[in-house]
N, C-alpha and C positions, 0 to 999 in steps of 0.2 A: 177514448178508452185505450190505455197504454197496452193492454193485452192484444189489441189489434196488430201491434207491431211484431208479435211473435212470428207470424208467417213470413216476415221479410228478413229473418236473421241471416240467412245465407247471402242474400243480396247485399246486406249491410257490410258483411266481411269482404265480399268481392269488390264493393265500392271502395273500401279502405285500401285494399291492395292496388286496385286500378288507379285511384287518385294519386297515391304515393308513388306508384310506378311512373305515372305521367310526368311528375315533377322532375324525374331523373332521366327522361328520354330526350331532353333538349328543348322541350316546350316550356320548362320552368324558367321563371325570372330570377336572376341572380342579383343579390344586393349584399354588399359587405363581405364577400367571399362565401356566401351561403345561398343555395338554390332552394327556396322554400315556397315560392308563389307561382300561381298559374294566372295568366292574363287572357281574358276572353272579351273581345269587343271593348277594350279600354277599362274593363272591370277586373281588378286583381283580388284574388282570395288565397288564403293559406290552407291547403288541404289538410295539414296536420291538425288544425283546429276542428275541422269537420270530422276527422277520423276519431277524435276523442269521444264524441258523443255516439258515433256509430259503433265503436268498440265496446262502449258501455252497454249498448243495446244488444250487441251480439253475444258478449260473454255472459250477460244476465240470462239470456235464453239458453245458452250452451250449458252453463253451470246448473241451471234449474233442471234441464233435461237429464243430465248425467250426475246428479248429486249423490245418487246411491253408489256410484262406482268411482267417485272423485278421488278417493284415497288409494286407488290401485295405481301401480307404476305405469301401466299402459295408458290410462286416462290422463295421468299427470304428464306423461311424455307428449301426448297429443295436445294437451293444453299449452305446454311450453313451446311446441312447434308453431301452434296457431298465433301465439303472441310474438314469437321470435321474428316472424316474417315482417310484420309492420315495424317492429323495433329496429330491425336492420335497415329497412327503407328510410325511416326517419333519421337514423344515425348517419346515413350516407349523404344527407342533404348539405352539410351536417347540422343537426339540431339536437345537441346533447341534453339540454334542459327538458325538452318535450319528450325525449326518449325516457328520461328518468321519471317524469310524471306519468306517462303511459304504463311504465313498468310497475310503479307503485299502485296505480289504479287496478291493474291486474291482480296484484298480490292482495290488495284490500278486498276485492270482490271474491276471489277464490277462498280466502279465509272465512268470510262471512257465509259463503255457500257450504262450508262444512269441511274444509281441508284440515287434517289433523294438526294440532299444535306441535306435535313431535316432528313432523316434516318441516314446518316453518322454522322451528328452533334449529333443526339440522342444517337447513339452507343458510340461516343467519350465522351459524357457527363456522361455516365454510366461507360465506360471502363477505362478512365483515373483515376478517383478516386479509382476504384477497384484495378487497377494496383499499384497505390501508396501505398494503404493500404496493399496489398499483399507483396510488397517489404519490407515495414517496419516490417511486421510480420515475413518475412523470415529472415531478418537480426537479429531479436530477437529470432530466432529459435523456434517460436511458430506456424509456418505454414510449415509442412513437405512436401513442394512441391519439393524442390531441392534435388538432389542427394548429397551425401557427398562431392564428388569431385567438384561439382558446388558451394557448399557453401564455400569450401576452396579457390576457384578461387576469390570469392568476398572478402574474408578476405585478400588474398595475394594482391589484387588490392588496398584495403584500407590501408594496411600496408605491403608493399613488403619486407622490411628489416626483420621484425619479422617473416614472413612466407616464408622466402627464399626457404626452402626445399619443399614447397608446391606449387611452381609456381612463387613466388616473385622474385626468382633469374633470371628467363627469362625476366621479366619486367625490373628489374634493369639493366641488361646487355644491353638490347635494348635501354634504355634511355642513357646509357653510350656511345653506338655507335652513337646515334643521336647527343649527345652533343660534342663528340670528332671530328665529321666531320666538324663542323663549317659551313661556308656559301658555300664554294666551294669544300669541301671534301678532303680526303687524296689521291685521285686518283683511277681510276678504277683498281680493283684487290688488293688494298693495305689495305683492312680491316683487323683489328686484332680481332675484336669481332665475326666474322663469324665462327671462330673455337671454340667459347665458348658458344654462345647462343644456347640453346636447340631448335631443330626443326626450325632452322633459315631459311631453304629453303621453309618453308610453310608460316605460318601466320606472321612471323617476318621479311620477306624479305625486307620490306620497311625501316627497321632500318639500314640495310647494304647499301641500296641505299643512305640513308642520310649520312652514314659514308664515303662512297667512293666518292660520287658525291656532298655531302653537301646538305644544304637546297635548293640551286639552282636546283640541280638534282631532288630532290623530287618534287619541284614546277613544273618542266618540265613534270614529269610523271603525276602529277595531271592535268596539262593543257591538256595533251593528252587524259586523261580520260574524261575531260570536253568537248573536241572536239567530242569525240566518242558519248557521251551522247547527245550532241546538235544535231548531225546528226540523231541519233535514234529518238529524239523528232520530228525532221523535217519529217522523214519518217512516223512516227505514225500519224502526223497531216495531211499528204498529201496522205496517203494510198488510193488506189482505192476503198476499201470497208471496212466495220467495222471489218471483220475477220482479215484482214491484220493489221489494226490499233491496234487491241487488242493484236495480237501476238507481235508486236514491243513494245507496252506498257509494256507487261510482261517482255520482254527482257531488256528494259530500267530500269524498277524497280529492276530487279534482279542484274544487273551490278552496278547500283547506290548504292543499299543497301550494296553489298559486299565491294565496295570501301570505303564507309563511315564507315562501321563497322570495317574494317581492319585498316584504318588510326586511328580511335579512340582507338583501342586496342593498337596499337604500341606506341602512345603517352600517354597511360595509362589514357584515359578519361573514359573507361568502362572496366569491367573485361574481361579476355581472353576468346575468343569465339571459336577459331579454324577456323574462317572464313578466307579463303585465299584471296590474292589480284589477281583479275582476270587477266589472260594471263601472269602473272609474277611469281606467286608462283608455286612451284612444285606440281604436282598432276595430274595423267593421266586422270582419269574420269572427273574431273572438267574442265580441259583444252579442252578435246575432245568435251564436250557438250557445252562449251562456243563458240567454233568454229562452232558447228552446229547451235547455235543461231544466230551467225553472218551470216551464210549461209541463214537462214530464213529471216533475216532483209534485206539482199541484194536481196533476191527473191521478197520481197515486193517492195523494192526501184526500181527494174528494171521495174516494171509495173506502176510507177508513170508517169503521163503525165502532164508536166508543160506547161501551155499556154504561147506562145511567147508574 
């Protein structure tokens, strides 16, 4: 029963801050210029993946408790402070893509909890122009927000051939894989590019699906994700209480964002982010907690009573 988790909401938040803080204390394992993992007894896990589900559970309980005062400036400020702490800790790793996902999770849940659309529109009116100006300044190297490797990812996205050694090679090979697969693909297991593309088992796995199963196979995968998201939306709309609805809303936003970002990276619409394709990409921590999210969604679904 998911309502059993209500009593642990404060513990969940403390776990988030504690785990993310541990990563930055020197215990964290560094790879590729980023410190995102903790190793215990030879076992490595990524705390930011655990923190996504913990934050969903915490904010679902928090917004349910304070839904009547959510549109007051005091409560809005408290909510922003509560989300700002984990966001800053994730950004310090650095892990910009996960920071963006967690921020959008928060916005999705607070909006469903009852935040006035006027406040949302006001934030967007200020935030979108600020984001555009920041991106322009970053591309002109006048705004030192990005790490050097993040800046190189943008350059390799804009000109993959020129910056092949800095990440453009991965993008080009993924596009070759997609193009060579045609509509029906080369056949399952017949990919040539999977031995060439760096980290193909992670964020570039969709390019191999396109090569082996073609555009048709990729469409089937996306249809399956669409069906899953539709069912999550149905569960969120019909949940027996606001707590269940907010939990499933967070899960919906998490999976939808990861699928959209991963597909956009593979077809080179946005720079490489390192975001995996849910349930398909390799990654123990990510898969484990995605399965846990599915368990929570099914827990809410089991308590829905549809009138005959």
